[in-house]
C-alpha positions in Angstrom: 67.9 118.6 79.6 70.7 120.4 81.4 69.9 121.5 85.0 69.0 125.1 85.4 71.9 125.8 87.8 74.3 124.3 85.3 73.0 126.6 82.6 73.4 129.6 84.9 77.0 128.7 85.7 77.8 128.1 82.0 76.3 131.5 81.1 78.4 133.2 83.8 81.5 131.5 82.6 80.8 132.5 79.1 80.3 136.1 80.0 83.4 136.2 82.1 85.6 134.6 79.4 84.2 137.1 76.8 84.8 140.2 78.9 88.0 141.9 78.0 87.2 145.4 79.3 90.4 146.7 80.9 90.4 147.7 84.6 93.1 150.1 85.7 94.7 148.9 89.0 97.2 151.8 89.3 97.6 155.2 87.7 100.0 158.1 88.0 100.1 161.7 86.9 103.0 164.0 86.7 102.4 166.5 89.6 103.2 169.5 87.4 101.4 168.3 84.2 98.6 170.6 83.1 95.7 169.6 80.8 97.0 168.0 77.6 96.1 170.0 74.4 96.9 167.8 71.4 94.0 168.8 69.2 95.2 169.0 65.6 98.7 167.8 66.6 100.4 164.5 65.7 100.6 161.8 68.4 102.5 158.6 67.9 100.8 155.3 68.7 103.3 152.8 69.9 102.6 149.2 70.9 105.7 147.3 72.0 105.6 143.7 70.7 108.2 141.3 69.5 105.8 140.3 66.7 105.8 142.9 64.0 102.3 141.9 62.8 100.8 142.3 66.3 102.6 145.7 66.6 101.2 146.9 63.3 97.6 145.9 64.0 97.7 147.4 67.5 99.3 150.7 66.4 96.9 151.1 63.5 94.0 150.6 65.8 95.4 153.0 68.4 96.2 155.7 65.8 92.7 155.5 64.5 91.3 156.0 68.0 93.6 158.9 68.6 92.5 160.5 65.3 88.9 160.0 66.2 89.4 162.3 69.2 90.8 165.3 67.4 94.5 164.5 67.2 96.5 163.1 64.2 97.3 159.6 65.3 100.4 158.2 63.7 101.3 154.5 63.8 104.9 154.5 65.0 105.9 151.5 62.8 105.6 153.9 59.8 108.4 156.0 61.3 110.5 153.8 63.7 111.4 150.2 62.8 111.0 147.6 65.6 114.7 147.3 66.2 115.1 151.0 66.6 112.5 151.3 69.4 115.1 150.0 71.9 117.0 153.2 71.3 114.7 155.6 73.1 116.7 158.7 72.3 117.0 157.8 68.6 113.3 156.9 68.4 112.3 160.2 69.9 114.4 162.1 67.4 112.7 160.3 64.5 109.2 160.9 66.0 109.9 164.5 66.5 111.4 164.8 63.0 108.1 163.4 61.7 106.2 166.1 63.6 104.9 164.1 66.6 104.3 166.2 69.7 103.3 163.3 71.9 103.2 159.5 72.2 101.0 156.9 73.7 102.9 153.7 74.5 101.4 150.4 75.4 103.1 147.1 76.3 102.1 143.8 77.9 104.1 143.5 81.2 102.7 140.1 82.3 100.5 137.2 81.1 99.2 135.0 83.8 96.9 131.9 83.9 93.9 132.3 86.2 92.0 129.2 87.2 88.4 129.5 88.3 86.6 126.6 90.0 82.9 126.1 89.7 81.6 123.6 92.3 79.2 120.9 91.6 75.5 121.1 92.6 72.5 118.8 92.9 69.4 119.4 90.9 66.1 117.5 91.1 63.1 116.7 93.2 62.8 117.0 97.0 61.8 113.8 98.8 60.9 113.2 102.5 60.4 109.4 102.5 61.8 106.2 100.9 58.7 105.9 98.7 59.3 109.4 97.3 63.0 108.5 96.8 62.2 105.3 95.0 60.0 107.2 92.6 62.2 110.2 92.0 65.7 109.3 93.3 67.0 108.3 89.9 65.9 111.6 88.4 68.3 113.4 90.6 71.0 115.0 88.6 74.5 116.0 89.8 76.6 118.6 88.1 80.2 117.7 89.0 81.4 121.3 88.3 84.4 122.3 86.3 87.5 124.4 86.1 88.0 127.3 83.7 91.4 128.7 82.7 91.7 132.3 81.6 94.8 134.3 80.6 95.0 137.6 82.3 97.0 140.4 80.7 98.6 143.2 82.6 99.3 146.1 80.2 101.2 149.3 80.9 100.0 152.5 79.2 102.3 155.6 79.1 101.6 159.1 77.8 104.6 161.2 76.9 105.2 164.8 75.8 107.9 164.5 73.2 108.8 168.1 73.0 110.3 168.1 76.5 110.7 164.3 76.7 108.4 164.1 79.8 106.2 161.3 81.1 102.7 162.9 81.7 100.6 159.9 82.8 101.0 156.2 83.4 98.5 153.4 84.1 98.6 149.7 84.7 95.5 147.7 83.7 94.3 144.1 83.8 92.0 142.3 81.4 91.3 138.8 80.0 93.3 138.1 76.9 91.3 139.3 74.0 90.6 137.4 70.8 91.4 140.5 68.7 94.2 142.8 69.9 93.0 145.7 67.7 89.6 145.9 69.4 91.3 145.5 72.9 93.7 148.4 72.2 90.7 150.7 71.3 89.0 149.7 74.6 92.2 150.3 76.5 92.7 153.7 74.9 89.2 154.8 75.8 89.5 153.5 79.3 92.9 155.3 79.7 91.3 158.5 78.4 88.5 158.3 81.0 91.1 157.8 83.8 93.0 160.8 82.5 89.8 162.9 82.5 89.3 162.0 86.2 92.5 163.7 87.2 92.1 166.7 84.9 94.8 165.7 82.4 92.2 165.6 79.6 89.3 168.0 79.2 
């Protein structure tokens, strides 16, 4: 039977490794930006990735999340090919031509390995004499501890008004690398929306 302390540590490690909820470390709002009103309007969902499949999955998820909140979310890959995203001016022209009034852009800015050390611990019976030790000493168990490696992602989220080509809000978040990028993008979009509500950019 595993020592109770080992089970507790293992459970803690599992919960930590499964947690991908993003935490915003820095945010910025344009000083002259008023509340965003994109209800009923088209907003482009852009996820910058060198892998087309990752980009499409992420943009589809982000577009669905935007649509669920009253806007018409549009996956940018349906309008702007990956190679054309590097031409910012050209991409904006295409998005505007498709009727997009705003854009939410996400990109991974760093991927770092985080090592967590869990120290060893004794578990067993207490003894105060040699006779007690001779009876119970061999029942003492020692958990040698272990190391856990997690990949931490830093993701930049930007909100643009395309009509006047203006950055309205920016945020940098950190989270453990998710198993499913689409689910993580949804969590990130919701967390960003909450941050924008705090500063009055969203109602």
